[in-house]
N, C-alpha and C positions, 0 to 999 in steps of 0.2 A: 792734181788728179790723184798721185799716188795717196794724199792725204785724205781724200775722201773715199777712196777705196778703203783703206785702213779702218776708217771711222766707222764703214757700213759693216765690215766685218765685226767689229767690236760689239755694236749693236746687236747684230743676229744673234752672236755668242751670249750676251745678256740675257737675251731672250729665251734661247734654247736649253740654258745650262738648267734653270728650274725644272723645263717640261721634262729633258730628259731624266734628270733626278727623279721626278713623281713616275716617269714611266718604269724606273729602277725600283722602285718600291722606297724608294730614300726620300723622307722630310724634311724641308728645314728648319733647323733650330728656332723654336719658338722662345719669345721673349718670357723670362719667370714672372710668374704672378708677384705682386706686393705680398709681404708677408707681415701679420702683426704679432708681436711677441707681447703677451699678457703679464709676462713675470716680472715680479716687482711689489713694491709697498706702495700704498694712495690714501689720501684723504680727501675728504670732500663734503658736502654740505645737501642736504634735501628736505624736501616740505611736501607737505599733501593733505588728504584727509583721513581720519579714520572714523569708523563706525561698529558698532556690537549692541550687545544685550548682555544686561543681567538678571540673573535666574531669582532677584528679588531677595527681600530678607523675613525671617522667619525667628522664632523663639528656639531658645535652647535649654537643655538642662539646669544652666544657672544664672537664665534670665530672671533679673529681679525687677518690682517696679514699687511705687507706692500707691496704696489705695487711697481713696477718698478722704480716709481717716488720718493719712500720714503714717501708717504702717508699713514697713516693706512686706513684701509678699513674693514667695516663687511663681513665675508663669510655668504652666505647664510646656514642655519640651515640644517642639514640633509646630507650634502653631502659626500659620504665616501672619505675616504682618503687611505685605505687600505683594502682588503679583509681579512676574517678571516686567522689565522695560527696556526699552533702547535707549541707546547713548550713541553720540555724536559730537564731531569736533573735527578741530585743524591741529596740526602736529609741523613740528621742525625742527632741524638739529643737524648733528654731522654725523659721520662713519668714516671708517679706515681699516685696514687690513694689510695681509700682506698673502701672495700666492704665487705658485709655480708652475709653469707648463709643461706639460710632457706629451707632445706631438698636438693632437684636437684636444686633450684633457689637461683641465686646470684645475688645481688642488691648492685651496688656502682656508683661511681663519679670517673671521671679520666681526667687527664690534659696530653697535652705533649707540646711541643717547639722543632720544626726543622728548620734548617739551611739550605737554598735550593742553588742550582747554576741552577735553573730551568728558561730558556730563550727562546726567539724567535723572529723574524722580518718579516718584510713584507715591498718591494716596493709600491709604489704609487699605486692605484687601477687597473690601466691601465697598469702596468709594470714601468720600469725605462726610462722611457722616459718622453719628457717635456708635462703637461697636463694644464688643465684651470678649476679652482674653480671657482662656478658663486659667484658672488657679491651680498649682500643681497639689493643692490639698483639697481641691473643690470649690466650686462655685466659679463667680465669674470677677475680672476687674475692669473697670471701665475705661475705654480708650476715646480721648476728646474728640469732638468733630474737627477737621481740618488737622489732623497728624500726616505727617507724610515724611519719608526718608529719602535722602540722595546720595548719590555717588558722584566724584569727581576726580579723574584719573591726572594727576599733575605732570608726570615724566614716567618714560619705560626705557630701560637699557636692555641692550642684548648682545651676547657673545655667541657668534655660530660657527659651525665647521662649513666650508662650500665646496661643492663640486661643479664645475662648467665646462662646457663642449665649446671649444671655439672654429668660427668657420670665419678667418681672416682679421676683418673688422668687427665682427659681431661676434658675442659671448652671450651664451645662454646659460644659467647655473641657477641650481637652487641649493638652499642653505637650511641650517636647524640647529638647534641648541636652546640654552637657557634665557629667560627673560625675567626682568626685576621691573616692579611697577610702584610708585607712590601713588596711595589713594586715600583721599579726604571723604569720611563717612559722615553724614547729618544726621537728626532726627529731629522735627521741630515741631509745632502747633502753632499756628497762624490765627489769627482773631476771627473766630466763628461763634464764640460763647461757649459756656458748659455748662451741660444738666447738672443738678445736684449727684452727687454730694461735692462736686469740683466747682461751683458756682465760686465761690469763694477765693478760688486759687488764681495765680497770675494768667491773664490772658495768652501772653507770649513765653514759651520755654523752649530749650534745645539744648543738644547734646551734640558734641564736635569731636574726631578721633581722626588722627594720620596714621595709615597703617603704610608699611613695606613688605610686598608679598613680593614672592617669585613664583615663577611659572615656566612654561615653555613656549617656544615658537617654531615655526616652519615657515618657507615663502620658497619667492622666485623670482629671477630676474633678466632684465635684458639690457647689454650694455652695448654703445658702441664706440670705437676707439676714434678721436680726433687727432688733426696735427698737435704736435709739440706735447705728447702724453697726457693730453685731456681726454678724458671719455664721458658720455652722458648716457643715464639709466633710467629705466623704468623698474621700478620693484613693488612686489605685493608681500605682505608680512600679516600670519595669522598669529596670534598672541593669545594664551589663554593662562589665566589666573584661577586657581583652584579657590572653593570656598572657604572662608575663614571666619573665626570670630571678631567682632569689633565691638567700639562701645563698651570698653572694660575697665569702668572705675573699679576701684577697691571695693564698695560694698554696696551702694545704690545709686542711680542717677541723680544729677541734679534738678534734673526735671522732674517734677513730681507727677508727669504724665504719661512717660514713654520708659518702656523697658531697657535694661542694658543688658550687655553681655549677649547681644544677637549673633544670628549668622548670617553672615554675607553670602550670597547664592555666586555660583561660578561668574566670572566674566568673561565674554568672549570680545574680542578684538578684530577687525579688518583694518588695515593701515595699507595705503597706495599712495606711494611716495615717487617723486621724478627728482634725481640728483646729478650734479657735475662732481667731478674728481680728478684729482691730479697722480700720475705715478711716477714714483720715482725710480730711477737705474736700480 
């Protein structure tokens, strides 16, 4: 009987104590929330799609081509060769960096290297038909039917500063910095046939040049921390490469139909990536 009475009193006390504490304005201690530390260095891999636009190609003050008689001639600067054209492709590579967390803020630096197969092309500005470029000294020079220009982005590398805002396992960040790109530029003539005076010329001719260009990039990412120091993320990057001169042989082009020393218009790139990374302590 005594044991039953003591047990009943203990049960009543256990129920009454929290209620009394609440009446007195005292709340029980809550279990602390889990905390994710984003500080450290990390490496990872990512892949995705990229798309963009080239402003097209045009002549410069140094553009030279051979006339139908085989004589080098300066082409007037600023003559459009193509309209702007779209470019698409896939990309994949790696990224890494280091960052430090101060409360909810995360500061760091990050770099990436992506291999691309992004490309696009365009016919002469007025379509795949015989056209005439203005010459610097007056007159015109024939551009044969089927002439087209193309651009292929082989890889892009970035080096960026990073600012993030952490909400436990989530990290929202923006980044910006420099970008480097390898670009292959080609100009070609396909077999369409040529009017005089080019009728005796070869039916296929082309020029190709590889350029390494520097530009800038900005972007944003959303990351989520997984167990054992792994994290996943989705990232968007915008990369811009300013216009530059390409197809620059020493004298005149190997192709008797197409100009050299031409201006490659500005390249705009939109890159959407998904990645997986491991963070070191």
